[in-house]
N, C-alpha and C positions, 0 to 999 in steps of 0.2 A: 816909408817903413813896413816890410813882412809882418805878418803874422807872426812868425816864429820868431824873429828880434823882438817883436814887443813880449811875445812870451818868456822870454830870456830875462828882459830886462822889468818883469812884473816880479817873476820866481826872487829876482833878487830883491827887489823891496821888499816881496813879502817874508824873508828872511829879516831882513833888519824892522819888521813889525808897523812896517809903514801901511799899512793895509789899505787905507784910502785910496792911495794913489797906485799900489798893485791893480785893484780892482778896476780902475779908470782904463788902464792899460788892457785888461784883459776883455773890457769890454770893446774895446778897440780892434784887440785880436779875433772875437766872435763878428766882429760885424766886416773883416777883413778876410777872414774865412769862417766861411756859418757851419760848413761840412766837419770840423773837426773839434769832437767829443771834448778832449782834453782842455781845451782852453775853457769850455765850460764848466767841467770840473771843478779846476783851479777857481774860473770867478766864484763859483757856490765856496769854496774854501773861506775865499777872501769875503766874502757876506757872513758868512758864519762867524768870525774873527770881528767885525761890525757890529755884530748883533739883529743883521739887517734879514729877519732869518724866511721871511716872503722872497726875497730876490733869491736867498742860497736854494729856495725850494724850486723856485721859476729856472733857474740857472741847472740845478740836478735836472730836472726834470727833460728840459733841452738836450742835457747828456746822453739821457735814458733814451730820447728820441733816439737816439743817433745811433747808441751804442747799447743795447738793452741788458748788456750782460756787464759792463762796469760796475767793478765793484767799489772803486771809489765813488763816482756818481750817488751810487745804492744808499753807502753808506754816510755820505753828505746829505743826503733828500730824509733821511732817516735823524738824522742831528736838527735840520730845518722844521722836521716836525714835531721834534721836541721843544727845540726852543717855544713853537708855537702853542705846546700846550695840545698836541694831539698825541698822546701816549700812544692809543692802539695802530694809530699809522704809521707808529715810532717803530712799534714792535714788528708787524708784518713787515716794514723793511728789511729792519736788523736780521729777520730771519730769514728773508729772500737774501742776503747777503752771503749768511752765512753757507743757506745753501750751494749757492755760486762758489765759493772759497770755504770753507769750513775752520781754516788756519790762520782769518782774520782775527788777530789777538785781541783790537780795539773792537771791532764786531763782539767778541766773543762777551768778553769784560761789558761793554754798553749794554746787552742783552739782558746779562743775571740781573746790573744793577735796574733795569727797566723792569725784569719780572718782579722784583723787588718793589718797587714803586706802583709799580701797578696793581698789585694784588691787595686791592683795598676795598671796603664794600659802595654800593653805590657807583662801580667803575664803569667809562663808555665801555658798549661792547660794539662790534661791528656786523652787522647783518650783511648777505651776501650782494646787495646791492652797492654797499659799501665796500667790500672787499675789490672788487671790480674796479671802482672806480681808482682805484690804487694800480690796476692794470700792470703792476711785475709782483714775481715772476711771468713772464707770458707763457702759451702753452709749449710752445717748444724750451723747456729749459736747460740744454746744453750748447755748444758749439755746434755747430752744423760735423757732422760726420763723414766723412770720404765712404764709409762702407757702408750697406744699404742691403736691402731687404733680399737675401737670396734663395730662389726657387733649386733645389737639391732633392734627388731620387731616393726613395726608401727601398729597403732589402724587399720591404712586402709590399711588392707593388699595388695591393687592394686597397692599404692601409691610405695613400695616397692619391686613388682613382676617384675622380668627383663621382656620385653617384646619380644614376640616369632612370626615365622613364618614373613608375610609382613610387620610386623609391629615393630620388629627387628630391632631397630637402624635407623629410618629413617634418608636421607643422606638432609634434605632440609636447604642446609646451605647459606646463601645470602652473594656474593660477590658485593663490587663496582666497576662501568668501568671508567677504569683509565683514560678515556677520561672527560668524564661530569661528575664522580662522581655518579651516580644516582645507587641505588642499587637494586639487583634484585636477582632471584636465579640462583644457576649457570647453570642449564638445561638451563634458558634462556641467556646465554650470550656466544660469542666465546673467546676463548685464542688463544694468539700471539702463531705460530705454530713454532717459532723457540727457545722460552726460557722456552714457558708455565705457563709463573707466574704472567701475565697481562692479563684480561681480558676488553671486549668492548661487547658495543651495537650491534655496525656494524661498516662497513668498516668507516665511517666519524670519528665514535670516534678512533680509531686506526690511521688513518692519522694523525688526529689532535694530540694526542701523541706523534709522531714518534719523533721529535726532544727530548723530554725527555728519550723515553724507549730507544732509541736506546743504550744511555751511559751505560743501562745494560744488554740488550738480547742479548751480544756476551761474557757474563761470561758464565764460562764453568758451566757442569751443578753440581759439590758439593759445588759450590757457590748458586749456584739461590733454591735447594732446600732446605737451610737450611732455608733460606731468604723467600721462600714463606713458610712454615711451621711457623716459628716465626710469622709472621703477622695473620695466623692463630690461634697462642694462645690466640689471644683476642677477636678475628672477631666471635668464635663459637657460636651456637646458644642458648647453655648453659653456665649461669652463675656460674658453679661450679670451674672452675679450674682459671677464675678471682674475686673468693669467699676465695681461698683459696691462692692465692696472696694478694688480701687485709690486710687480718689478719695476713701474714706474714710479710708486712707491716707496719702495727700496733704491731706491736713486736719487729721488727728490727731497728723501725726510734724511738724507747724510747715512743711513744704514750701510752704506759700501765703503765709507771714506773709515783712513783708520782715527782721524779723531772723531769720538763718540759724537752723538748729537747732544745740540744745549738742552733741548725739551723735548717735548711730545707732540705733535703738530697731526693736522689732518690734510689731507686732499680736497678739497673742493673743484667738485666736478660739475663745470658748467654746461648743459646743453641745449640744445636748440634745434627746430626743426626749419629743414630747406623742400622746396618742392621739386621734385622730380618726376619724369615722364617716362611711362612704364607699358609700352604701346599705345593702347585707344585710350588709355584711362590716365589720371592724373594722380599723383600721390605725395606724401611727405615722408620724408625718412629722418631722423635721428642724426644729428651731427655735432660734435665734442669743440665747442667755442673757446674753454680755457681750461687749465689743469693747474690749479694755484694751491699751492703747500701754503698753508699759513697755521700761526702758534696759536694752543688751544685756547691758551689764556685768553686772546681776543674775542671769544664765541662766548655767546649767551650763555648764562646758568645753565638754563632746562640742558642746552646741548652738552653742556660738560660733563653733568651728571649724567646722562646718558653714556657719552664714553666710559666714564667712570663704571658706573655699572654694568657697560659688556665686556671693560678689560677683566673686571672681576669674577665674573661668568668664566672668560677666557682663560686666562690664568689658574682656574679651578682643574682647568683639566686637562691644560699642557707646562711644560718645563718654567721655570723662574726666569729664564735667561731670553726668553722666547720676544721678540719684538710682536706688538700690533699694530699693525697698518691703517689705520681711521681713514673712511672716506666718505664723503657728504654727495649725493647725487642732487644737483639743484638745476630745475627747470627754468629755462633762461624766459620768466613770461614779465620781466618788467616788476614794478614796486606792487602790483596785486598782490604776488604773493612772496611777502617779504623773508620766509622763513626758512629754514632750511628745512631739505627733506631728510629721509632716514639715514641715519649712521650704518654704513657696512663695516666690519672688523675682518679685516683678513690677518694668519698670522704669520711670519717668518723664523724661521727657526735657525737656531744657531748655524746649520749645516745648508742648509741654502747659501745665505751670507758667502761662506767657503767657497763653494760651488762656484757663486756668479762673480768672484772675485779671481777666480782662473784665469789668465791672461787668453786671449781668445772665446772666452765663451759666448755663446749663444742661447738662444729662447728659444728652442722647437716648439713649432705648433701646427697641426695640419689644420690649414685650411678651409672654411667652410665658404670661402667667397672667392678663392682664386683655384680650390680646388687642386690644392697641392700643399707638399709640409714647406714650411715654410721655417729661415735660420734666422731670427733677427736681434742684431747688436743690440745688446744692453745701454744702451745711449738714450738718452731722453729725448730726442730727435727721433730716432728710429721707432720708438715705442708709438711715439703719437701717429709719426703715420702709417703702422701697422694697424693700429685701431681705428684709425679712418679709412684704411683699405678693407677693414673687415667692415664696415660697418656700409661703405661705398657700396661696396660687389655685393654686397648682400639683395642682388634683386630676386632672389626667390623668398623672402624675407623671413629665413632660419630662424635669426635672433630675434622675430619678433617685433622688431624698430622699424617697423613703417608701418602710417596710417594711412 
């Protein structure tokens, strides 16, 4: 008997509430055709009815491995987490389900119910490492797009021409003094000789900051480099990379969908370093490993307080109907640095959403890496590719993301 015939018979048994027999047939179907995610999704549903949550979780995970954007598989994995008492993981899966399909009624209802259940003192929160072990949604959060980044000709030829000679990618990058917080050009500050990650105006600022700085000064270089580069991701003089991430947030957090978001969320952007060759020297550059949208509720209290404070400050300056996209840059340095990085808050005005919703809208940026104007479709896959292109092609270190 073929896998599809087993699937049809199992569905009939499932409708008759004969879940044990249905599960047995779907087990045979998955063995007959282990490449079909639908059989694993159905098997997970049967195990949920039987109360075998670990088996349901495993089946849903197998389905997601085959099709990481399967809404049913993601929702059933969430229900398996709920049955096992893993409420934070359940919330994360429900949230990512609604990112893929915000019209899923059962997921919206379950998400609101779980928020009420989860909002209790002493709740378990997820640190960055735990969020990544959930591993969905993946960095490429939409279906593959047929469209791709295209090079266009600007009416002003000087705007898209790549600078050459002495004016090629000037490294006029401002840094903040870790002691007093003042901003100066990189050439006007001194850096810590031990770790090379903290900058100071003078020795007095360095002495004043030593009690805080000494906790991270002795970290190994493999931890310090991605941490410093991660900080530069938003500090660069160019707004191109933050603008790509802002549009990613608009799409990933559901702001462009006709159905409003179910709750506030953040983008956790995990970055790491990869070695690369540049002439005779060996260098390292930043790479984006994951961009994961997470509900605010599963984060620790200090992160939530920081987010709330920043929102209060933002809404004191912008209209109330403005959306705030929160982003956290998290260096991938293992469990040694388990805390989240600094939150970045990007406002999205109602006019921005109307503009992006127009058919055929593309994000237009003048690329420093490619030396030409770019039109980027605002699908998640295209935005991720454009972000990686900007970082990988930045051989002159315009963005300051190379070590």
